[in-house]
ROLOFI-218692 format. One record per residue (C-alpha): residue number from 0; x negated, y negated, z negated. Coordinates in steps of 0.1 Angstrom, whole numbers, plus 5000, padded with zeros to 4 digits. Layout:
! residues N
+-----+------+------+------+
:   n :   px :   py :   pz :
+-----+------+------+------+
: NUM :    X :    Y :    Z :
...
+-----+------+------+------+
END
This chain:
! residues 530
+-----+------+------+------+
:   n :   px :   py :   pz :
+-----+------+------+------+
:   0 : 5033 : 9364 : 5310 :
:   1 : 5007 : 9359 : 5331 :
:   2 : 4974 : 9372 : 5323 :
:   3 : 4953 : 9382 : 5355 :
:   4 : 4954 : 9361 : 5387 :
:   5 : 4981 : 9388 : 5405 :
:   6 : 5003 : 9380 : 5377 :
:   7 : 5007 : 9345 : 5397 :
:   8 : 5021 : 9364 : 5426 :
:   9 : 5042 : 9388 : 5408 :
:  10 : 5060 : 9359 : 5384 :
:  11 : 5068 : 9338 : 5414 :
:  12 : 5082 : 9368 : 5433 :
:  13 : 5100 : 9371 : 5406 :
:  14 : 5118 : 9334 : 5398 :
:  15 : 5123 : 9336 : 5436 :
:  16 : 5110 : 9362 : 5461 :
:  17 : 5123 : 9347 : 5492 :
:  18 : 5106 : 9313 : 5488 :
:  19 : 5078 : 9306 : 5513 :
:  20 : 5047 : 9312 : 5497 :
:  21 : 5019 : 9311 : 5519 :
:  22 : 5018 : 9299 : 5554 :
:  23 : 4990 : 9295 : 5584 :
:  24 : 4999 : 9278 : 5617 :
:  25 : 5031 : 9301 : 5631 :
:  26 : 5029 : 9327 : 5604 :
:  27 : 5048 : 9325 : 5571 :
:  28 : 5054 : 9353 : 5540 :
:  29 : 5075 : 9348 : 5511 :
:  30 : 5063 : 9358 : 5478 :
:  31 : 5077 : 9393 : 5481 :
:  32 : 5064 : 9396 : 5516 :
:  33 : 5028 : 9381 : 5502 :
:  34 : 5031 : 9407 : 5467 :
:  35 : 5039 : 9433 : 5490 :
:  36 : 5005 : 9424 : 5518 :
:  37 : 4985 : 9423 : 5481 :
:  38 : 4996 : 9460 : 5468 :
:  39 : 4990 : 9470 : 5502 :
:  40 : 4955 : 9463 : 5498 :
:  41 : 4948 : 9466 : 5467 :
:  42 : 4960 : 9512 : 5474 :
:  43 : 4936 : 9505 : 5507 :
:  44 : 4902 : 9495 : 5491 :
:  45 : 4912 : 9520 : 5461 :
:  46 : 4914 : 9547 : 5485 :
:  47 : 4879 : 9540 : 5501 :
:  48 : 4863 : 9541 : 5468 :
:  49 : 4865 : 9506 : 5451 :
:  50 : 4860 : 9510 : 5415 :
:  51 : 4871 : 9484 : 5387 :
:  52 : 4840 : 9459 : 5383 :
:  53 : 4830 : 9469 : 5422 :
:  54 : 4827 : 9433 : 5442 :
:  55 : 4844 : 9425 : 5477 :
:  56 : 4831 : 9399 : 5495 :
:  57 : 4857 : 9378 : 5520 :
:  58 : 4833 : 9363 : 5548 :
:  59 : 4860 : 9346 : 5572 :
:  60 : 4881 : 9313 : 5578 :
:  61 : 4916 : 9307 : 5559 :
:  62 : 4939 : 9329 : 5568 :
:  63 : 4967 : 9349 : 5554 :
:  64 : 4947 : 9378 : 5557 :
:  65 : 4918 : 9363 : 5538 :
:  66 : 4942 : 9355 : 5506 :
:  67 : 4954 : 9391 : 5507 :
:  68 : 4917 : 9402 : 5502 :
:  69 : 4911 : 9378 : 5474 :
:  70 : 4942 : 9387 : 5452 :
:  71 : 4944 : 9421 : 5465 :
:  72 : 4908 : 9430 : 5456 :
:  73 : 4920 : 9412 : 5420 :
:  74 : 4950 : 9438 : 5418 :
:  75 : 4927 : 9467 : 5426 :
:  76 : 4906 : 9456 : 5395 :
:  77 : 4876 : 9444 : 5419 :
:  78 : 4858 : 9410 : 5418 :
:  79 : 4861 : 9389 : 5455 :
:  80 : 4833 : 9370 : 5464 :
:  81 : 4846 : 9342 : 5492 :
:  82 : 4819 : 9333 : 5513 :
:  83 : 4819 : 9299 : 5528 :
:  84 : 4825 : 9308 : 5568 :
:  85 : 4798 : 9282 : 5579 :
:  86 : 4773 : 9301 : 5562 :
:  87 : 4745 : 9318 : 5586 :
:  88 : 4737 : 9351 : 5585 :
:  89 : 4707 : 9352 : 5566 :
:  90 : 4726 : 9334 : 5537 :
:  91 : 4756 : 9355 : 5537 :
:  92 : 4733 : 9384 : 5533 :
:  93 : 4716 : 9371 : 5504 :
:  94 : 4747 : 9371 : 5487 :
:  95 : 4758 : 9405 : 5496 :
:  96 : 4725 : 9418 : 5480 :
:  97 : 4725 : 9393 : 5450 :
:  98 : 4760 : 9411 : 5435 :
:  99 : 4757 : 9443 : 5450 :
: 100 : 4787 : 9440 : 5469 :
: 101 : 4805 : 9469 : 5479 :
: 102 : 4828 : 9463 : 5508 :
: 103 : 4826 : 9430 : 5533 :
: 104 : 4859 : 9421 : 5547 :
: 105 : 4857 : 9396 : 5579 :
: 106 : 4862 : 9397 : 5612 :
: 107 : 4848 : 9410 : 5644 :
: 108 : 4830 : 9381 : 5657 :
: 109 : 4814 : 9374 : 5622 :
: 110 : 4807 : 9413 : 5619 :
: 111 : 4788 : 9407 : 5651 :
: 112 : 4764 : 9376 : 5637 :
: 113 : 4760 : 9394 : 5604 :
: 114 : 4748 : 9431 : 5623 :
: 115 : 4710 : 9422 : 5628 :
: 116 : 4715 : 9414 : 5585 :
: 117 : 4734 : 9445 : 5573 :
: 118 : 4704 : 9469 : 5576 :
: 119 : 4686 : 9449 : 5550 :
: 120 : 4718 : 9458 : 5527 :
: 121 : 4715 : 9489 : 5515 :
: 122 : 4743 : 9487 : 5486 :
: 123 : 4767 : 9474 : 5506 :
: 124 : 4793 : 9504 : 5517 :
: 125 : 4823 : 9496 : 5533 :
: 126 : 4834 : 9468 : 5561 :
: 127 : 4868 : 9457 : 5566 :
: 128 : 4875 : 9443 : 5600 :
: 129 : 4912 : 9423 : 5598 :
: 130 : 4914 : 9417 : 5637 :
: 131 : 4903 : 9451 : 5652 :
: 132 : 4922 : 9485 : 5648 :
: 133 : 4896 : 9506 : 5653 :
: 134 : 4856 : 9489 : 5652 :
: 135 : 4830 : 9501 : 5664 :
: 136 : 4808 : 9517 : 5638 :
: 137 : 4778 : 9513 : 5662 :
: 138 : 4741 : 9513 : 5643 :
: 139 : 4759 : 9505 : 5613 :
: 140 : 4752 : 9527 : 5582 :
: 141 : 4779 : 9512 : 5565 :
: 142 : 4817 : 9528 : 5572 :
: 143 : 4838 : 9507 : 5592 :
: 144 : 4877 : 9502 : 5589 :
: 145 : 4901 : 9484 : 5603 :
: 146 : 4928 : 9459 : 5590 :
: 147 : 4960 : 9481 : 5598 :
: 148 : 4941 : 9515 : 5584 :
: 149 : 4932 : 9497 : 5552 :
: 150 : 4969 : 9483 : 5550 :
: 151 : 4986 : 9519 : 5561 :
: 152 : 4974 : 9536 : 5525 :
: 153 : 5000 : 9546 : 5502 :
: 154 : 5007 : 9521 : 5481 :
: 155 : 4994 : 9532 : 5445 :
: 156 : 5018 : 9524 : 5415 :
: 157 : 4989 : 9523 : 5385 :
: 158 : 4979 : 9489 : 5374 :
: 159 : 4942 : 9480 : 5375 :
: 160 : 4941 : 9476 : 5337 :
: 161 : 4919 : 9445 : 5339 :
: 162 : 4924 : 9420 : 5309 :
: 163 : 4926 : 9380 : 5313 :
: 164 : 4890 : 9380 : 5301 :
: 165 : 4877 : 9407 : 5327 :
: 166 : 4857 : 9389 : 5359 :
: 167 : 4876 : 9380 : 5388 :
: 168 : 4855 : 9362 : 5410 :
: 169 : 4820 : 9352 : 5416 :
: 170 : 4817 : 9318 : 5434 :
: 171 : 4783 : 9307 : 5450 :
: 172 : 4770 : 9274 : 5448 :
: 173 : 4739 : 9257 : 5457 :
: 174 : 4718 : 9238 : 5427 :
: 175 : 4694 : 9210 : 5440 :
: 176 : 4665 : 9238 : 5436 :
: 177 : 4663 : 9270 : 5440 :
: 178 : 4688 : 9296 : 5453 :
: 179 : 4725 : 9294 : 5451 :
: 180 : 4737 : 9309 : 5420 :
: 181 : 4771 : 9333 : 5415 :
: 182 : 4793 : 9318 : 5391 :
: 183 : 4813 : 9344 : 5376 :
: 184 : 4853 : 9336 : 5368 :
: 185 : 4871 : 9352 : 5348 :
: 186 : 4912 : 9358 : 5350 :
: 187 : 4913 : 9335 : 5321 :
: 188 : 4891 : 9313 : 5338 :
: 189 : 4915 : 9310 : 5369 :
: 190 : 4949 : 9314 : 5352 :
: 191 : 4945 : 9287 : 5328 :
: 192 : 4933 : 9259 : 5353 :
: 193 : 4963 : 9266 : 5374 :
: 194 : 4985 : 9260 : 5345 :
: 195 : 4963 : 9231 : 5337 :
: 196 : 4961 : 9211 : 5370 :
: 197 : 4995 : 9222 : 5380 :
: 198 : 5012 : 9206 : 5348 :
: 199 : 4994 : 9173 : 5353 :
: 200 : 4998 : 9171 : 5391 :
: 201 : 5033 : 9186 : 5386 :
: 202 : 5036 : 9210 : 5408 :
: 203 : 5068 : 9221 : 5415 :
: 204 : 5083 : 9257 : 5439 :
: 205 : 5094 : 9226 : 5466 :
: 206 : 5061 : 9217 : 5470 :
: 207 : 5040 : 9221 : 5507 :
: 208 : 5002 : 9222 : 5493 :
: 209 : 4979 : 9213 : 5518 :
: 210 : 4944 : 9241 : 5517 :
: 211 : 4918 : 9222 : 5534 :
: 212 : 4889 : 9227 : 5513 :
: 213 : 4868 : 9257 : 5513 :
: 214 : 4883 : 9290 : 5493 :
: 215 : 4848 : 9292 : 5484 :
: 216 : 4851 : 9258 : 5468 :
: 217 : 4864 : 9258 : 5434 :
: 218 : 4888 : 9230 : 5441 :
: 219 : 4900 : 9249 : 5475 :
: 220 : 4904 : 9281 : 5457 :
: 221 : 4924 : 9259 : 5431 :
: 222 : 4949 : 9247 : 5458 :
: 223 : 4960 : 9286 : 5455 :
: 224 : 4964 : 9291 : 5420 :
: 225 : 4983 : 9260 : 5412 :
: 226 : 5006 : 9267 : 5442 :
: 227 : 5015 : 9301 : 5435 :
: 228 : 5019 : 9296 : 5394 :
: 229 : 5044 : 9265 : 5405 :
: 230 : 5059 : 9290 : 5430 :
: 231 : 5053 : 9266 : 5456 :
: 232 : 5043 : 9268 : 5496 :
: 233 : 5006 : 9267 : 5504 :
: 234 : 4997 : 9254 : 5541 :
: 235 : 4963 : 9269 : 5555 :
: 236 : 4945 : 9246 : 5576 :
: 237 : 4913 : 9249 : 5591 :
: 238 : 4901 : 9219 : 5607 :
: 239 : 4879 : 9209 : 5632 :
: 240 : 4889 : 9173 : 5638 :
: 241 : 4902 : 9149 : 5614 :
: 242 : 4930 : 9145 : 5635 :
: 243 : 4944 : 9180 : 5630 :
: 244 : 4951 : 9173 : 5594 :
: 245 : 4974 : 9141 : 5602 :
: 246 : 4996 : 9164 : 5630 :
: 247 : 4996 : 9189 : 5597 :
: 248 : 5006 : 9165 : 5574 :
: 249 : 5035 : 9154 : 5596 :
: 250 : 5045 : 9186 : 5615 :
: 251 : 5043 : 9209 : 5580 :
: 252 : 5061 : 9178 : 5558 :
: 253 : 5031 : 9181 : 5533 :
: 254 : 5038 : 9169 : 5495 :
: 255 : 5002 : 9169 : 5482 :
: 256 : 4964 : 9173 : 5497 :
: 257 : 4935 : 9176 : 5476 :
: 258 : 4898 : 9164 : 5495 :
: 259 : 4864 : 9151 : 5494 :
: 260 : 4850 : 9120 : 5497 :
: 261 : 4839 : 9124 : 5532 :
: 262 : 4869 : 9137 : 5548 :
: 263 : 4892 : 9111 : 5530 :
: 264 : 4862 : 9084 : 5547 :
: 265 : 4876 : 9104 : 5579 :
: 266 : 4909 : 9103 : 5573 :
: 267 : 4911 : 9067 : 5566 :
: 268 : 4901 : 9056 : 5599 :
: 269 : 4931 : 9076 : 5616 :
: 270 : 4960 : 9068 : 5632 :
: 271 : 4992 : 9074 : 5608 :
: 272 : 5021 : 9075 : 5628 :
: 273 : 5050 : 9057 : 5611 :
: 274 : 5064 : 9078 : 5586 :
: 275 : 5043 : 9108 : 5588 :
: 276 : 5034 : 9102 : 5554 :
: 277 : 5065 : 9098 : 5537 :
: 278 : 5065 : 9137 : 5526 :
: 279 : 5033 : 9135 : 5504 :
: 280 : 5040 : 9127 : 5470 :
: 281 : 5005 : 9129 : 5456 :
: 282 : 4967 : 9129 : 5472 :
: 283 : 4932 : 9138 : 5447 :
: 284 : 4901 : 9133 : 5455 :
: 285 : 4873 : 9160 : 5440 :
: 286 : 4835 : 9164 : 5444 :
: 287 : 4822 : 9131 : 5443 :
: 288 : 4832 : 9093 : 5435 :
: 289 : 4858 : 9080 : 5460 :
: 290 : 4850 : 9043 : 5469 :
: 291 : 4875 : 9018 : 5461 :
: 292 : 4878 : 9004 : 5495 :
: 293 : 4884 : 9041 : 5507 :
: 294 : 4909 : 9045 : 5478 :
: 295 : 4927 : 9013 : 5492 :
: 296 : 4928 : 9019 : 5525 :
: 297 : 4944 : 9057 : 5515 :
: 298 : 4970 : 9038 : 5494 :
: 299 : 4982 : 9018 : 5518 :
: 300 : 4981 : 9048 : 5542 :
: 301 : 5000 : 9071 : 5513 :
: 302 : 5025 : 9044 : 5503 :
: 303 : 5049 : 9070 : 5485 :
: 304 : 5021 : 9090 : 5470 :
: 305 : 5003 : 9092 : 5437 :
: 306 : 4963 : 9092 : 5434 :
: 307 : 4948 : 9112 : 5413 :
: 308 : 4913 : 9114 : 5408 :
: 309 : 4896 : 9143 : 5396 :
: 310 : 4861 : 9153 : 5386 :
: 311 : 4852 : 9195 : 5382 :
: 312 : 4824 : 9221 : 5380 :
: 313 : 4824 : 9253 : 5397 :
: 314 : 4809 : 9263 : 5361 :
: 315 : 4842 : 9252 : 5344 :
: 316 : 4862 : 9254 : 5374 :
: 317 : 4882 : 9219 : 5362 :
: 318 : 4874 : 9192 : 5342 :
: 319 : 4887 : 9157 : 5340 :
: 320 : 4914 : 9133 : 5355 :
: 321 : 4925 : 9100 : 5358 :
: 322 : 4960 : 9095 : 5356 :
: 323 : 4974 : 9075 : 5386 :
: 324 : 4991 : 9047 : 5361 :
: 325 : 4955 : 9040 : 5353 :
: 326 : 4939 : 9038 : 5384 :
: 327 : 4945 : 9004 : 5386 :
: 328 : 4932 : 8997 : 5354 :
: 329 : 4904 : 9020 : 5358 :
: 330 : 4899 : 9028 : 5391 :
: 331 : 4863 : 9036 : 5388 :
: 332 : 4867 : 9062 : 5362 :
: 333 : 4871 : 9104 : 5361 :
: 334 : 4895 : 9102 : 5334 :
: 335 : 4898 : 9123 : 5305 :
: 336 : 4896 : 9158 : 5299 :
: 337 : 4926 : 9181 : 5316 :
: 338 : 4951 : 9202 : 5292 :
: 339 : 4936 : 9228 : 5272 :
: 340 : 4897 : 9212 : 5278 :
: 341 : 4876 : 9189 : 5255 :
: 342 : 4846 : 9167 : 5272 :
: 343 : 4819 : 9155 : 5249 :
: 344 : 4790 : 9130 : 5261 :
: 345 : 4758 : 9141 : 5239 :
: 346 : 4726 : 9119 : 5241 :
: 347 : 4692 : 9139 : 5240 :
: 348 : 4688 : 9144 : 5205 :
: 349 : 4729 : 9166 : 5205 :
: 350 : 4746 : 9133 : 5190 :
: 351 : 4781 : 9122 : 5203 :
: 352 : 4776 : 9090 : 5222 :
: 353 : 4793 : 9060 : 5214 :
: 354 : 4810 : 9039 : 5238 :
: 355 : 4792 : 9022 : 5265 :
: 356 : 4760 : 9051 : 5258 :
: 357 : 4750 : 9073 : 5287 :
: 358 : 4748 : 9107 : 5281 :
: 359 : 4754 : 9145 : 5295 :
: 360 : 4787 : 9155 : 5301 :
: 361 : 4794 : 9187 : 5279 :
: 362 : 4828 : 9207 : 5287 :
: 363 : 4839 : 9231 : 5260 :
: 364 : 4872 : 9251 : 5259 :
: 365 : 4889 : 9282 : 5280 :
: 366 : 4879 : 9272 : 5314 :
: 367 : 4838 : 9276 : 5309 :
: 368 : 4826 : 9307 : 5332 :
: 369 : 4808 : 9335 : 5320 :
: 370 : 4773 : 9327 : 5335 :
: 371 : 4756 : 9332 : 5362 :
: 372 : 4757 : 9364 : 5377 :
: 373 : 4722 : 9387 : 5369 :
: 374 : 4705 : 9353 : 5357 :
: 375 : 4701 : 9355 : 5321 :
: 376 : 4675 : 9323 : 5324 :
: 377 : 4695 : 9301 : 5345 :
: 378 : 4726 : 9311 : 5325 :
: 379 : 4708 : 9303 : 5289 :
: 380 : 4699 : 9268 : 5301 :
: 381 : 4732 : 9257 : 5311 :
: 382 : 4755 : 9278 : 5286 :
: 383 : 4742 : 9264 : 5249 :
: 384 : 4766 : 9262 : 5217 :
: 385 : 4790 : 9233 : 5213 :
: 386 : 4770 : 9205 : 5191 :
: 387 : 4785 : 9202 : 5159 :
: 388 : 4800 : 9234 : 5154 :
: 389 : 4790 : 9254 : 5118 :
: 390 : 4762 : 9272 : 5111 :
: 391 : 4778 : 9295 : 5093 :
: 392 : 4792 : 9302 : 5120 :
: 393 : 4780 : 9336 : 5134 :
: 394 : 4793 : 9336 : 5173 :
: 395 : 4791 : 9297 : 5185 :
: 396 : 4812 : 9285 : 5205 :
: 397 : 4794 : 9285 : 5240 :
: 398 : 4799 : 9254 : 5261 :
: 399 : 4783 : 9243 : 5298 :
: 400 : 4765 : 9212 : 5298 :
: 401 : 4769 : 9198 : 5331 :
: 402 : 4738 : 9183 : 5342 :
: 403 : 4757 : 9152 : 5348 :
: 404 : 4751 : 9111 : 5334 :
: 405 : 4780 : 9098 : 5320 :
: 406 : 4794 : 9070 : 5298 :
: 407 : 4830 : 9066 : 5282 :
: 408 : 4847 : 9030 : 5278 :
: 409 : 4865 : 9019 : 5244 :
: 410 : 4893 : 9035 : 5254 :
: 411 : 4878 : 9069 : 5258 :
: 412 : 4876 : 9072 : 5296 :
: 413 : 4847 : 9084 : 5313 :
: 414 : 4823 : 9073 : 5341 :
: 415 : 4798 : 9089 : 5361 :
: 416 : 4768 : 9078 : 5364 :
: 417 : 4746 : 9105 : 5382 :
: 418 : 4736 : 9133 : 5383 :
: 419 : 4709 : 9137 : 5361 :
: 420 : 4681 : 9149 : 5385 :
: 421 : 4697 : 9122 : 5413 :
: 422 : 4688 : 9093 : 5389 :
: 423 : 4664 : 9068 : 5408 :
: 424 : 4634 : 9052 : 5387 :
: 425 : 4622 : 9020 : 5401 :
: 426 : 4602 : 8993 : 5392 :
: 427 : 4604 : 9010 : 5357 :
: 428 : 4641 : 9010 : 5354 :
: 429 : 4668 : 9040 : 5358 :
: 430 : 4696 : 9033 : 5387 :
: 431 : 4728 : 9050 : 5396 :
: 432 : 4726 : 9061 : 5433 :
: 433 : 4768 : 9058 : 5425 :
: 434 : 4764 : 9025 : 5415 :
: 435 : 4741 : 9011 : 5443 :
: 436 : 4769 : 9030 : 5468 :
: 437 : 4800 : 9013 : 5455 :
: 438 : 4781 : 8979 : 5465 :
: 439 : 4773 : 8994 : 5500 :
: 440 : 4807 : 9005 : 5506 :
: 441 : 4823 : 8964 : 5496 :
: 442 : 4803 : 8950 : 5520 :
: 443 : 4824 : 8965 : 5550 :
: 444 : 4796 : 8970 : 5570 :
: 445 : 4788 : 9011 : 5563 :
: 446 : 4818 : 9039 : 5573 :
: 447 : 4794 : 9061 : 5547 :
: 448 : 4761 : 9058 : 5528 :
: 449 : 4740 : 9078 : 5502 :
: 450 : 4713 : 9062 : 5484 :
: 451 : 4683 : 9086 : 5473 :
: 452 : 4652 : 9074 : 5451 :
: 453 : 4623 : 9084 : 5475 :
: 454 : 4585 : 9087 : 5458 :
: 455 : 4568 : 9053 : 5462 :
: 456 : 4529 : 9050 : 5455 :
: 457 : 4536 : 9024 : 5434 :
: 458 : 4574 : 9021 : 5423 :
: 459 : 4578 : 9058 : 5413 :
: 460 : 4606 : 9058 : 5436 :
: 461 : 4617 : 9033 : 5462 :
: 462 : 4650 : 9031 : 5467 :
: 463 : 4662 : 9040 : 5505 :
: 464 : 4695 : 9037 : 5521 :
: 465 : 4708 : 9064 : 5546 :
: 466 : 4742 : 9055 : 5562 :
: 467 : 4765 : 9056 : 5591 :
: 468 : 4777 : 9019 : 5601 :
: 469 : 4813 : 9013 : 5610 :
: 470 : 4808 : 8994 : 5640 :
: 471 : 4800 : 9015 : 5668 :
: 472 : 4766 : 9009 : 5681 :
: 473 : 4757 : 8984 : 5654 :
: 474 : 4727 : 8989 : 5630 :
: 475 : 4732 : 8958 : 5607 :
: 476 : 4706 : 8959 : 5581 :
: 477 : 4699 : 8923 : 5574 :
: 478 : 4735 : 8920 : 5569 :
: 479 : 4737 : 8945 : 5551 :
: 480 : 4712 : 8937 : 5528 :
: 481 : 4717 : 8900 : 5523 :
: 482 : 4753 : 8906 : 5512 :
: 483 : 4742 : 8929 : 5489 :
: 484 : 4715 : 8906 : 5469 :
: 485 : 4742 : 8886 : 5454 :
: 486 : 4755 : 8915 : 5439 :
: 487 : 4727 : 8937 : 5421 :
: 488 : 4693 : 8928 : 5405 :
: 489 : 4662 : 8926 : 5424 :
: 490 : 4650 : 8960 : 5418 :
: 491 : 4683 : 8974 : 5431 :
: 492 : 4678 : 8960 : 5464 :
: 493 : 4671 : 8986 : 5490 :
: 494 : 4636 : 8989 : 5503 :
: 495 : 4649 : 9006 : 5535 :
: 496 : 4678 : 9015 : 5552 :
: 497 : 4680 : 9045 : 5578 :
: 498 : 4709 : 9044 : 5603 :
: 499 : 4725 : 9080 : 5614 :
: 500 : 4753 : 9087 : 5637 :
: 501 : 4765 : 9113 : 5615 :
: 502 : 4753 : 9124 : 5576 :
: 503 : 4746 : 9158 : 5565 :
: 504 : 4772 : 9178 : 5549 :
: 505 : 4768 : 9207 : 5527 :
: 506 : 4793 : 9241 : 5533 :
: 507 : 4817 : 9227 : 5507 :
: 508 : 4819 : 9196 : 5530 :
: 509 : 4801 : 9175 : 5506 :
: 510 : 4772 : 9147 : 5513 :
: 511 : 4739 : 9169 : 5514 :
: 512 : 4719 : 9147 : 5493 :
: 513 : 4688 : 9178 : 5492 :
: 514 : 4689 : 9177 : 5529 :
: 515 : 4685 : 9137 : 5534 :
: 516 : 4658 : 9141 : 5506 :
: 517 : 4639 : 9165 : 5522 :
: 518 : 4636 : 9146 : 5555 :
: 519 : 4631 : 9114 : 5537 :
: 520 : 4606 : 9126 : 5512 :
: 521 : 4571 : 9116 : 5530 :
: 522 : 4584 : 9084 : 5544 :
: 523 : 4563 : 9056 : 5519 :
: 524 : 4533 : 9086 : 5518 :
: 525 : 4533 : 9083 : 5557 :
: 526 : 4536 : 9040 : 5555 :
: 527 : 4506 : 9042 : 5534 :
: 528 : 4480 : 9063 : 5554 :
: 529 : 4494 : 9037 : 5576 :
+-----+------+------+------+
END
């Protein structure tokens, strides 16, 4: 029976322990070997004093040791905190302090970058260095241990005692305002999520899944859990250039890939050798709406693959997907709820919206997380009772109120409209950035774009495009606007277009709309003064 995260590995090893489980570069572990490494790590970290529910932060690129530390922490009864490798020292220190991390697992190079801030982390007790047998303690107040020494501890036979409803991980996610929030995920969240996603993608033991997204991102972590549930092989990849992905897909015989729109947009610009994608049976999008033009290009590249358009929240792990059979009919849809989940569209008065009416997406079911770590106020705002429950129910079922505006069609398929805090209010109208961006992409002049609502003294917000031109050296503002005007009402025509060689990303590879909004926030105030 699969109850906790380590059970995914245990069950796969029982079915076929010799099957390949995890690959990184030239290193490969089968399920028996991976289970052994996880048990060694669990024993070693207990040996240095980890207690049940203590937090263990893992700050490293994707590699075998990273996965071992995550699942090994779970086996030891701890809570793992995956830290994105792109974050800087102060951001890492914030997370270490925010959830009172007991042990930090990292590399020697990253430890050197962190030394100046670790003095400000008084609750951190131990540091495990992945790639150093005898790490230098130096002036650190924390004890340091090398990976080989930790993994040499005698294997403990007792179980952690954890059950499905216990904490398994804390994943930090940035909101539109304030500091990052630590979303607390239970073992049940991740196990049920893995079973649900693997069922509709139809993952099988022969799959070779490319783990290209950060493991600190819920969709990235999901590549591990779905792969392990199916007994498949997960190929870890830290890409530097899009061309690296092309070579890895061909070399490793990848069968499944999940990415975010900015990465897909880079991949469609690559040269894919004939036959290099023949092994790919599905590709999936998450983390934002896929432009139609990009989707069509991907379908031409991955000719034998089924496209899955997905949507999820860290607060609920996974939420919806569009079956491949519906993509031609509804390419703009985010689909319906994944198995074992209910998704509602709720109006401001708490009623359920009829088809075509925009409301807030509300997710209920066993994937709803345990809230935000040590933040009752923000948890109470986001995790609220499901509408329509009997008032006699003493402990109401809680749902995640997503903050996303959506609508359904007559058949119940969902369509993303906008983040509620990103809706553009201009000339008395409410405008979705996604709707504008889709029109921009359809012109064929833009490789990537963000539509922003920038404060304006007369319009409330002015629509500003920040875009990367498709043709090198060209900034086709007039041509772009001319192609847009027949397609949108006057109030949706952008007031300005700013061209960039590249658009900023957040740590999960998504467009950093917050950074762009701050960069252009004073644009029209400055013009008014002039």
